[in-house]
Structures are given as C-alpha cells and as structure tokens.
C-alpha positions in Angstrom: -20.5 -15.2 -26.2 -20.9 -11.5 -26.4 -19.2 -9.6 -29.2 -16.8 -7.0 -28.0 -14.4 -4.5 -29.6 -11.2 -3.1 -28.0 -9.9 0.4 -28.5 -7.1 2.4 -26.9 -5.4 1.1 -23.8 -3.8 2.8 -20.9 -1.2 1.2 -18.6 -1.8 1.9 -15.0 0.1 0.9 -11.8 2.5 -2.0 -12.3 0.7 -4.6 -10.2 -1.8 -5.0 -7.4 -1.4 -6.6 -4.0 -3.1 -9.7 -2.8 -2.9 -8.4 0.8 -6.0 -6.2 0.6 -8.0 -8.8 -1.3 -7.3 -11.4 1.3 -8.5 -9.1 4.1 -11.6 -8.3 2.1 -12.4 -12.0 1.5 -12.0 -12.7 5.3 -14.3 -9.8 6.1 -16.9 -11.0 3.6 -16.9 -14.5 5.1 -17.5 -13.1 8.5 -20.3 -10.9 7.2 -21.9 -13.9 5.5 -21.7 -16.0 8.7 -23.5 -13.1 10.5 -26.1 -12.7 7.8 -25.0 -9.2 6.8 -25.4 -7.7 3.3 -22.3 -6.2 1.7 -21.1 -4.0 -1.1 -17.7 -3.8 -2.8 -16.1 -0.4 -3.6 -13.4 -0.4 -6.3 -11.2 2.4 -7.6 -11.6 1.9 -11.4 -10.0 5.0 -12.8 -7.9 7.9 -11.6 -7.2 11.2 -13.4 -4.4 13.2 -11.9 -3.1 12.3 -8.4 -4.8 10.1 -5.9 -3.8 8.3 -2.6 -5.0 5.0 -4.1 -4.7 3.7 -7.6 -7.0 1.7 -9.9 -7.8 -1.7 -8.4 -7.9 -0.6 -4.8 -10.9 -2.0 -3.0 -13.0 -1.7 0.1 -15.7 -3.9 1.5 -18.7 -2.3 3.2 -21.2 -4.2 5.4 -24.8 -3.0 6.0 -23.9 -2.1 9.5 -21.0 0.2 8.4 -17.9 -1.9 8.9 -15.2 -1.0 6.4 -12.3 -3.3 5.2 -9.7 -2.1 2.8 -9.4 1.5 1.6 -10.1 3.6 -1.5 -8.5 6.8 -0.4 -6.4 8.2 2.5 -9.6 8.5 4.6 -11.3 11.5 3.1 -13.6 9.6 0.7 -14.6 6.8 3.0 -17.4 8.6 4.8 -19.3 9.5 1.6 -18.3 6.1 0.1 -20.0 4.4 3.0 -23.2 6.2 2.2 -23.0 5.3 -1.5 -22.2 1.7 -0.6 -25.3 1.5 1.7 -27.4 2.9 -1.1 -26.1 0.2 -3.5 -27.0 -2.4 -0.9 -30.5 -1.1 -0.3 -31.2 -0.7 -4.0 -29.3 -3.9 -4.9 -27.7 -2.1 -7.8 -24.2 -1.2 -8.9 -23.3 2.5 -9.0 -20.3 4.5 -10.3 -19.5 7.7 -8.3 -16.9 10.3 -9.4 -15.1 12.4 -6.8 -13.3 15.4 -8.1 -10.7 16.2 -5.5 -9.1 18.9 -7.7 -12.1 21.2 -7.3 -11.3 23.4 -4.4 -14.9 24.5 -4.1 -15.8 20.9 -3.0 -14.4 21.5 0.5 -15.6 18.2 1.9 -13.0 16.4 -0.3 -10.4 18.7 -1.7 -9.2 20.3 1.5 -8.7 17.0 3.3 -7.2 15.1 0.4 -5.1 17.6 -1.4 -4.4 15.1 -4.2 -5.7 17.3 -7.1 -7.2 14.3 -8.9 -10.4 12.8 -10.1 -11.3 9.4 -8.7 -13.9 7.1 -10.2 -15.3 4.5 -7.8 -17.5 1.6 -8.7 -19.9 0.3 -6.0 -21.1 -3.3 -6.4 -23.9 -4.9 -4.5 -22.9 -8.4 -3.5 -25.6 -11.0 -4.3 -24.6 -14.0 -2.1 -26.9 -16.2 -4.2 -24.9 -15.5 -7.4 -22.1 -18.0 -7.8 -20.2 -15.5 -9.9 -20.6 -12.5 -7.6 -17.4 -10.4 -7.2 -16.4 -11.9 -3.9 -16.8 -15.5 -5.0 -14.7 -14.7 -8.0 -12.0 -13.0 -5.9 -11.9 -16.2 -3.7 -10.4 -18.0 -6.7 -7.3 -15.9 -6.3 -6.6 -17.4 -2.8 -6.6 -21.0 -3.9 -2.8 -21.2 -4.6 0.3 -19.0 -5.2 -0.2 -18.5 -8.9 -0.7 -15.1 -10.5 -4.1 -14.0 -11.7 -6.1 -11.3 -13.5 -9.3 -9.7 -12.4 -11.6 -8.1 -15.1 -14.0 -5.3 -14.0 -16.3 -3.5 -16.5 -17.6 0.0 -15.9 -18.9 3.1 -17.7 -18.2 6.8 -17.2 -21.4 7.7 -19.0 -24.1 9.2 -16.7 -26.9 6.7 -15.8 -25.2 3.9 -17.7 -25.4 0.3 -16.6 -22.5 -0.7 -14.4 -21.5 -4.3 -15.0 -18.8 -4.7 -12.3 -16.4 -7.5 -11.6 -17.0 -10.2 -14.2 -14.1 -12.6 -14.5 -11.0 -14.1 -13.1 -8.2 -15.7 -15.1 -5.8 -18.0 -13.3 -4.0 -21.3 -13.8 -4.8 -21.1 -17.5 -8.5 -21.1 -16.6 -11.3 -18.6 -17.2 -13.8 -18.8 -14.3 -16.8 -17.1 -16.0 -16.3 -17.7 -19.7 -20.0 -18.2 -20.3 -20.6 -14.5 -20.3 -17.4 -12.4 -20.6 -14.3 -14.0 -22.0 -11.3 -11.8 -22.7 -8.7 -14.5 -22.9 -6.3 -12.8 -25.2 -6.3 -9.6 -23.2 -5.9 -11.4 -19.9 -3.0 -13.5 -21.1 -1.3 -10.2 -22.3 -1.7 -8.8 -18.8 -0.2 -11.9 -17.2 2.7 -11.7 -19.6 3.4 -8.0 -18.9 2.5 -8.2 -15.2 0.9 -4.8 -15.5 -2.7 -3.5 -15.1 -4.4 -2.2 -18.2 -7.5 -0.1 -18.8 -9.1 -0.5 -22.2 -12.1 1.0 -23.9 -14.4 -1.7 -25.3 -17.7 -2.0 -27.0 -20.1 -4.8 -26.1 -23.3 -5.1 -28.2 -23.0 -1.5 -29.2 -22.6 -0.4 -25.6 -19.4 1.6 -24.8 -17.7 0.5 -21.6 -14.3 0.5 -20.0 -12.5 -2.6 -18.7 -9.8 -2.7 -16.1 -7.6 -5.8 -16.3 -5.9 -6.0 -13.0 -2.8 -8.1 -12.5 -2.6 -9.8 -9.1 0.8 -11.2 -8.1 1.1 -14.2 -5.8 1.2 -13.3 -2.1 4.6 -12.5 -0.6 6.2 -15.4 1.3 8.7 -14.5 4.0 10.8 -17.4 5.3 12.7 -16.7 8.5 15.4 -19.1 9.6 15.5 -18.3 13.4 13.1 -18.2 16.3 14.7 -16.0 18.8 12.9 -13.1 20.5 14.1 -10.7 17.9 12.2 -12.6 15.2 8.8 -11.9 16.9 8.4 -8.2 15.9 9.5 -9.1 12.3 6.7 -11.7 12.1 4.2 -9.3 13.6 5.1 -6.5 11.1 5.1 -8.9 8.1 1.7 -10.2 9.1 0.4 -6.6 9.1 1.7 -6.3 5.6 -0.3 -9.4 4.7 2.7 -11.5 4.0 2.7 -15.3 4.6 5.4 -15.9 7.2 7.2 -19.2 7.8 9.4 -19.5 10.9 11.8 -22.4 11.2 14.9 -23.7 12.9 16.0 -26.6 15.0 15.1 -25.6 18.6 11.9 -27.3 19.7 11.6 -24.8 22.7 11.6 -21.8 20.4 9.7 -22.8 17.2 6.2 -22.8 18.6 2.9 -21.4 17.4 2.4 -19.8 20.8 5.6 -17.7 20.4 4.6 -16.9 16.8 0.8 -16.8 16.5 0.9 -14.7 13.3 3.1 -17.1 11.4 1.3 -19.1 8.8 3.7 -22.0 9.1 6.0 -23.3 11.8 8.8 -25.7 10.9 11.1 -27.5 13.4 13.9 -28.7 11.2 17.5 -28.7 10.2 18.5 -26.5 7.2 17.8 -29.2 4.6 14.4 -30.0 6.0 13.5 -26.3 6.3 14.1 -25.8 2.6 12.2 -29.0 1.7 9.1 -27.7 3.7 8.7 -24.4 1.8 7.9 -23.3 -1.7 10.6 -20.9 -3.1 9.8 -18.6 -6.1 10.4 -15.0 -7.1 7.9 -13.8 -4.5 9.8 -15.6 -1.7 12.1 -13.6 0.6 14.6 -15.2 3.1 15.9 -13.8 6.4 18.7 -15.7 8.2 18.8 -14.9 11.9 19.2 -18.1 14.0 22.3 -16.7 15.7 23.8 -20.1 14.8 26.5 -19.5 12.3 26.6 -23.0 10.9 22.8 -23.2 10.5 22.6 -19.9 8.7 25.5 -20.9 6.4 23.9 -24.2 5.5 20.6 -22.4 4.7 22.5 -19.8 2.6 24.1 -22.6 0.5 20.6 -24.1 -0.2 18.8 -20.8 -0.9 21.5 -19.7 -3.3 20.3 -22.6 -5.6 16.8 -21.1 -5.8 15.3 -18.1 -7.6 14.7 -16.2 -4.3 15.3 -12.5 -5.0 16.3 -11.5 -1.4 18.5 -13.2 1.2 18.9 -11.1 4.3 21.6 -12.0 6.8 21.5 -10.6 10.4 24.9 -9.7 11.8 27.9 -7.5 11.0 29.7 -7.3 7.7 32.5 -9.5 9.1 29.9 -12.4 9.5 28.9 -12.1 5.8 32.6 -11.9 4.7 33.3 -15.1 6.7 30.4 -16.8 5.1 31.6 -15.9 1.6 35.0 -17.2 2.5 33.5 -20.5 3.7 31.4 -20.8 0.6 34.6 -20.3 -1.5 36.4 -23.1 0.4 33.5 -25.4 -0.4 33.8 -24.5 -4.1 30.7 -22.2 -4.1 31.6 -19.0 -6.0 29.1 -16.3 -5.8 28.0 -14.8 -9.1 27.3 -11.1 -9.6 23.6 -11.9 -9.4 24.1 -13.9 -6.2 25.9 -10.9 -4.6 23.1 -8.6 -5.6 20.4 -10.6 -3.8 22.4 -11.1 -0.6 21.8 -8.3 2.0 24.2 -8.2 4.9 24.1 -6.4 7.3 20.4 -6.7 6.9 18.0 -3.7 6.8 17.8 -0.1 5.9 20.0 2.4 7.7 17.5 4.1 10.0 19.6 4.0 13.1 17.8 0.9 14.4 18.9 -0.6 17.7 16.0 -2.4 19.5 14.4 -5.5 18.1 11.3 -3.5 17.0 13.4 -0.9 15.3 15.5 -3.6 13.5 12.2 -5.3 12.4 11.0 -2.0 10.9 14.4 -1.7 9.1 14.3 -5.3 7.8 10.7 -5.1 6.6 11.3 -1.8 4.9 14.3 -3.1 3.1 12.4 -6.1 1.8 9.6 -3.9 0.6 12.1 -1.6 -1.2 13.8 -4.6 -2.9 10.4 -5.9 -3.9 9.4 -2.6 -5.6 13.0 -2.1 -7.0 13.4 1.1 -4.9 16.4 2.5 -3.0 14.5 3.2 0.2 15.4 6.9 0.3 13.2 9.7 1.6 10.3 10.8 -0.7 11.3 14.4 -0.2 14.1 13.8 -2.8 11.7 12.3 -5.4 10.9 14.8 -8.2 8.4 12.8 -10.1 5.1 11.1 -9.0 5.1 8.8 -6.0 3.1 6.2 -8.0 4.3 5.7 -11.5 
C-alpha cells in the first residue's frame, strides 16, 4: 500500500452523469472489436468558467472518432491531436487550455468562457485489467452509486497517473495500489465530487473523487403514439426507459425500439416488474383513467420523486377525490411529487412538443430547478 497524505479539498459540481460514461463504454467496446487503439480525455480541473465541469470525459479512437465531450466544441479539435499523441506515445498527458487569454484566438474567441481547463489524456492499454475503461465498466453492472478516483498533477513534466480506482457496492476494485476508502465513502455520503491535494511517496498530486449517481430510470405507463417521442428523447438523454400497459397490440419493441424494457401487464404486474428508487421517474399516460389511477395508488407507496400525470387539472382532481374515497389521503410530500398537468409551460401542442415539455420538467425536478429561462439567472449556470 502506498503512503499518502491529504490536504485541502475543494467541492466541485454536485454529481456526474452515468449517461456519458455509458456511451463511452459502448464506443470503447466497438473500438476493441475493430482492433482500434483509444485514449480517454477527462476534464480534471476548471478555474473560472467552462462549458464542461470536472469529470466530463471524451473517448478518442486512433482513427479520430470522438464520443463524449470536454467542451462546447472549441477544444475538441486540438484535444483530438493531443489524444492521438498519447496513443502513439502510449503515455498519459495533462494539457492546460487557458480560454481566458484573448490572445489565444484559437480557443478564447470561440469559447468565450473566460476559464482555464485542465484535461488529462490517458492512453488505454487493453492488456491492463485495471485500465480506465475496464474500471469504468464496473459502474454499469447495477444501479448502485459509485465513485471514480483519478490522479493528476499540474506540475510541468510530472508523471500523470490517471484513473486508478472505482468504489462501488462497498468494494474497492483496485485496492492493491491505490486505496482511498475513507475519502470515497465520504464522497458517497455527501453525493458530491471532491478535488483534494495529496502526497504519495513524496510526490505531490491532485485527486478528483467523482460521484456517479445510478442511471435515471423512466417508467411510462402507456404505449400510445404520444409516448413514442418521449421514449426517443429520454433515450437521447441516456435514461433507461420502461414502457408498460395492458394492450398487447401497443406494447411492442417494434413500436418502442429505444426502450430498455417492455412490459405487457396490469398495474400491479407493471410495478412488480420494475425497480423503484429515488432515481426513478414515473409518467402516467395510458389514456385509461382506471389504469392510471391504480398505478398512482401503487407508486405513491414508493420513494419515486416524480409522478407525472397526462391530462387536464380536472383529471388530477378527480383522481385525488377517488383516492380520498379509498382512504388514501395525500401528504404534503405526496402532493409535491405529483405533477399534473404534466410538463413545463412552453406552449406545447403536438406530441413532440409535449415530449420536450415532459422531459424538460423531469430534468428540472431532478436538478431541483424551476425550469425558468437562464436569462433571469444572476449567478453561475453551474454551481
């Protein structure tokens, strides 16, 4: 075990998404099947403003295919060249982009973020069982939260260690070399990313402990045509979508190719076939009042943070009345997590517009935001 010392810590963005990591893993598997070499670019530190925050990643293949993003598009061109250099030299590299320097026109004019972005490029050695991508794959194995540990140094010409560990399911996957159990447990408890200055064998380094929440699960009760654009948009967001209801003719994989799970079932069977936790979001839109009402009764017993109900306010009021008749009295917390009519007020009329409204509202609830225009925000976009 290596001796290490921890110094000051800096909290960065609240959490990181599993969506980008899942896409990167899929791209890596394709590259491996085609015999392509790869490199992983990771934003490890940001000073000032930046389009992407620490923990953002991008996979680069030797033939120039990019998956993920480390900026709004302005850095990717040069990052591609740096990634190819890391592949050719089989060596990790840290590159600093100062987008606040107006004299560096290649970056500052296009980005306009006025920040300094430090990006770590890691060569992926497919023969190493603990290479960054094989470690990241551990995250996909179930819906549990996890922590990624990445070591880097801002010192010029310093050795760049890279992604070294994953902590998940109370297990450290690479404890033979780098074990930061106390720090990783703290990150899991606070559900926040942390950057810490450390010292390993008299070598000063920085460590980013990145909290990864379980993937978002969207359960849609309903399989009408208006469900299709919601499934498509949720899939683009990287959410795991389940579509279920009782009509055999409607609940098919052909109609919903992007859905991860298809369930032909009555309300009780639908609930029994899904996992419900605080990262699960429900939408009720079967256009069958009794079906939606029964699903609502069952979902209210869960910890689901969002229950969206398609239809006018009169439908929701009727549902509440029927719940009261059955002795089910909504608590204040229950009323806070029921959204009806569903969606943000953007003037949506078509199925596609309603889908955009619904997905936007779920995302706003997920991030504890109001869904208002950013023009009215006085502080930073990213906390």
